[in-house]
N, C-alpha and C positions, 0 to 999 in steps of 0.2 A: 628094245630101242626103236624109235620112230624116225629119228634123223639119220639118214643113210649116207649122205655125201654132201659136202659143200666145197666150193672153190671160188676164190677171188682172183685167180689167174695172175698171181704175182710170181710167175716163173716164165722162163724162156722156152717156148715150144721147139725152138731150133737147136737147143743145146744137144751135145753128143755124149754118149757114154764112153766107157773105156775102150770099146771096140769100134769107135767112130761111127756108131749107128744112132738113129734118133732115140733120145733118152726119154721115152714115154714114162718110164718109172720115176724120172726126176720130177715129173709133174704129178698129176693125179688121174690122167686119162688112161683107159685101157687101150683105146685106139684114137688116133688123131690125124686129121687131114695134114698131109706133108707140107702144105703151103700156109698153115696157120701161123699167125704172127701175134706177138705181144705188142699192144698199143696202149696209149694213155687211156685210163678208165674214166668213169663218169664222175669221179671225185678227183680233186687236185693231186692227192697222194696215192691214187690207186692205179692199177693196170687193168686192161681188158684183153679179151681174146678175139681176134678177127679171123673168121672162117672165109677163105677166098672164094671168088667166083671164077674159077679157072677151068676151062673145058678139059675134062679128062682126069681131074683130081677127084678122089673119092672120099666120102664120109665127112664127118665133122669132128666134134668132141664127143666121145662115147665112153660110158662107164658101165662095165659088166659087174653085176653083184654076185656074191657067192650063193645067195639064196634067192629063189624066184619070188615074185610079188604079184598080188592080185589087185591091190588098191593103193595108188600112189598119188602124191602131189609133187610137182616140181615147178620151179620158177627161175627167172633170170631177167636182169636188165637187158633189153634188146634195142639195138639201133640199126636201122637200115640206111646206109649212106645214100642209096638211090632206090627208086621204085620203077626202074626201067626194065623190069622183068619179074620173074617169080623167084621166091626164096623159101627155103625150108628152115623153120625156126627150132623145132624140137622133133625128136624121134623116140620111139619106143619099139623094141624088138622082143619077140617072144622067145621061149626056151628052145623052140625048134629052129630059130633063125629064119623063119619063113614068113611069119605074119608081122608086118611093119605098120606102125601108126605114125603119121606125120602131122605136124601143125605147120601150115604153109601160109604165105601171104602172096597176093597177086599184085599186078602192076597198078591196081586201083587202091592198094593198101588194105584190102579185105582179107580177113583171116578165115582159113578153112581147115577142117579136120578130114584127113584122108586115111582110110584103112585099106591097105593093099590096092590102091588105085581107085577106090570108091569114095567119092566126096560125100560125107555124111551130112554136113551142114556148113553154111558160110555166114560170117558175121554181117550185121547190118551197118556196123561202124567201120571206119578205116583208120589205120595208123598213118602218120606222116613220116616222110623221109627226114633224116638228119637229126632226129631227136631221140632221147632215151625214153623208153616205156618199160614198166615192169610187167611182164607177161607171165601168167601162171597157168598150169595145166592140172586138171584132176582127171585121172584115168581109173575107172573101175572095170575090170576085165570080166565079162560075162556074155554068154550067148543070148541071154534073155533080158537081164536087168542091168546091162552095162551102162556106163556114163562116161562121156568125154565132154569136159566143161573147160572153158577158157575164160580167164579174167585178165583184164588190162587195167593196170593201176587201181586194182581193187574192185573193179566193176565187171560183172558178168556180161560177156559179149556174145557167147553162144553156148548152147548145150545140145548134145546129141545123146539119145538114149536108145536102148535096145541091144542089138548084137554088136558088141565091140570086140568080140573074140574071133569071129570069122574062121572058125574051125581050128585055130591054133592053140598054143599052150599059154601058160602064165607069162608074165612079163619078166625079162631077165636083164636087158640092156637099155640104158636111158641116156639121153644126151641132147646136144645142141647141134644144129645144122643137120646134114644128111646122116643116115645110118651107115655103119661100116659096109664097104663094098658098093655103096650107092653113089653115083656120080653127083658132084656138087651142083647146086642150083645156079641159075644164071646171075644171081646177085650175091655180092659179099654181104655178110652180116656180122655185126659186132656184139659181143656178149660180156656181161660182168655180173658178179654176185649171184652165183648159181647155187640153188639148194635142191635136194631130193629127200623126201620123207615118205613114210607109208602111213596108213590109217590105224596102226596098232598102238597099244599102250595108252598112256595118259598125257604124254608130253610130245609136242611137235607132231601131232597126228592129224592135222588139217591144214588149210591154207596158212602159210606163214606171212603172206603179204610182202610188201616191198622191204627186203632185208639187205644188209650189207655184210660182206665178209672181209674182215681186217686181218692182215698178216702181221704177227709179232715175232721178233727174232731175239735170240739170247743177247744180253748186254752185260752180264755179270755172272760170277760164280754163285752156285747154289750151295745147299748144305751137304750135297753128295758129290765128291770129286774123286772117283776111284779109277776112271779110265785113263789111259796114257795118251797124251797129246803128241801129234806128229804134224809138223815139226814141234819141237819143245816150245812150251809157252802156256798161256791160259787155255784151259779146256774150252770154255765158252767161246773163245775167239777162234776156235778151229771149226765151229759148226754154225756160224752166224752169217754166212755169205748169202747174198741175194740169189745167186745161182750156185748149184752144187759143184763143189770142187773136190775131186777124189784125191788130190795131192795134199789136202789140208783136212785132218780128221782126228777123231779120238778112237781108241781101240781097246778091247778087253781080251784078257787071256784066261779069265776065270769066271765060272758061273756065279751069278749074284752080284757082280760088280755093277755099280750104278754111277751115273752122272745125272744131276739135275741142275738147272740153270735158272737164274733170274732173267726176266724178259722185259722188253720195253712195255710201257703202259698202253692201254687202249687209247685211241684218239678221244679227245674230250667231246662228249655228246651230252645233250640235254635229256635227262631221265632215260638212259638206255635200258633196253630189255635184252639180256644176253640169253640167246636160245640154246647155246651149246658151245663147247670148246673142242676143237679138233687138233690133236697132237700129230705132227708130221715128222717122220725121221726117214733118212735115206741111208741104207746100210747094205753090206755084203759080207760074206765070209771069205777068208783068204787061205784056208787050209782044208784038207780032206775031212770027211765026216760031217755029221749033222751039227748045226748050230742054230740058235734061235735068239730072237730079240723081243723085248716087250717095251711098249711105251709106258711112261709114268706120269702121274700128277702128284705133287706134294702140296696138300692144302692143309693149313694149320700145321700140326706137328706130325702128320701121318702121310706116308707114301701109299698111293693107290695104284695098282698094277692093271694094265690091260692084258688081254690074252697074249700068250707067246705066239710068235709067228716065225716060220722057218726062214733062214737066210739062204741066199743063192750066191753063186760065184759072181754073177752080174749084179750090180747095185740096183736095188728096188726101193720103192717108197712104201712105208708102213704107216697106215692111218688109223687112229683111234679116236672115237668121239665120246666125250662125257657130256650128256645133255644137261645134267644137273651137277652141282658141286658135290663130289662124293663125301666131303666132310659135312655130314648131316643130311645128305640127299635132298638138298634144297636148291632152289633156283640160283644160278650164278648171279652175282652182282658185279658191278664194275670194280669195286674195291677188292673183292675176292679173287677175281681174275688177275688183277694187278699184283696182288700179294702172293699168288701161287707160284710154284716152281714146276717146270716140266722137263722131262728128260727121258733116258733110256736105261735098260738093264740087260745084261747078258743073261739069257735064260736057257 
């Protein structure tokens, strides 16, 4: 797999879990600035994430991967409401949690690459305040042949080569704004349509360019309806909320039980290229002992399973990416996504 993570920020960062604590698991972040807000996105029907400029608040939006990486690409739509100070746009943290790479912008709108306080290079071009730009980062981790490259709206603005490792380990955590435990910058920054991929494999292994992440929700029953709805009613109507509601759910009491659902169609686009589908489920166990869940795709007449993941007593988000349509292992098409069913299985 090359596509590691995507997020369109169609969730509320201030929602609380069943213990009245920030429900980071209800979104997709491993850690998140406590002042982050959901705001209108760069499209009429989308949302974005605003990382605040509040003295004393730490970090931005960060995703820690289960496996370390040496060569990655990531991008997001970025808007700076103001240029009255400095801001951190992206961060990368190594496996030791000591070496941090930052992509920053200064009050002149110039973009810089900073590795542990050392500015490697600064762009000759400047971004303007109040407008969306799609900014991408390529990071190759090496003490000798490393690369840190930045593109803005598809155009290379700066490239730094040489020692990008600075004595640390491989990359492990990636994200927007400041790294976990690092104080927020002096400027608020807005983000939309985030992707992260590596340079492996044959699909999504390079710059993806200006992409969009659209969120689809269940709108009808699929061909598998084996879980029990609480409260009683249509299963799909218990899992289609904009924000997670733990009082409105489906549940299983037996291994192998499945639910798959019909979903709303993709927004109408001109000759879209679908780079991948990410299935998102929020689940927990309610009894003693081990329990697992797996996400599903039903394409054509066949159900395809993701790897099983353990359930915890606290609700958590489970993410599974299919970069290609498993029915034939071919590129997704708009019609194939619209016809597919997605769901879960008790594993």
